[in-house]
Residue, then its C-alpha position, 0 to 999 in steps of 0.5 A: m272413113t270412121g269419122q275420127p281425125a287422122v292421126s299422123p304417126l309422126t306426132k306423139l300426143d303423150a310427150p310434152a314439148s321440151r324446152p332448152p335449159r335456161g341456165p346457159l342463157f341466164f349465165a350469158a346475160i349476166l356475163t354480158v351485163a358484167w362486161c358492159t358495166f366493166l367497159i363503161g366503168m373503164a371509159w368513165l375512169t379514163a375519159n378526158p385525161v388532163t394533158l398540159n400544153r408544154d409550150q404554154i407552160l414554158r412560155a409562161d412567166f409563172v405557173v401557179t396552183g391557185k384557187v378561184e376565190s370570186e366569180p371568174a370575171m372578177g379574176e381573184v385567185s389565191v395562190s398556194h404554190e408557184w412552180k417556176k420562180n416561187g415568186l407569187k403569194g397571196i391573192i392576185h388579179v388575173e385579167n382573162l380568167e373568165d376566158a379560161r372557163v373556170r369555176r369559183g372555188a375550184t383549184y387549177f394550175i394557171p400559166l401566167s404572164q405579166a399584164p398591166t393590171g396584174y397577170r393574165v392566163t398565158e394563151a396557148r398557141l392553138a388555132n383558137s388562142a385559148a386561155l388554158v388552165y388545168p385542174a390541179t390533179p396528181a396526174a397534172i402535177e406529175q406532168l408539170e414537174k416533168i415539163l419544168a424539169d426538162r426545160p432548157d433555161k431552168n430559171 
């Protein structure tokens, strides 16, 4: 016993502790963030595509592209294009426009049926009998044209 602490032959006092290189870890983190950003972007751009209800479109007397000119409860729609008969122009009154959850100033495809005081949104034959309208987007125009081209009566 010499009074000095025992030194293990397995430890080297001269060598610094070695760290693994951080380059691959940094690269993996950047790659993960880029991949997550890409996936979020794809989900955002492709989420909730507009799908038109074919039955509702075919049962409607008219299908218009119209801008909601007033509060939805007032029912004023400015028709810019009628797709089935080319018979509607100008501002029309739509009875149940508020049920369709539209916004003032927005433009929609609106399937319409005759009503005592003007028109009403043709209801879809769904469990909730919804009054569906559709945002007027290029994808929706394409769907609408296909539905109308394939209809059996072609009035």
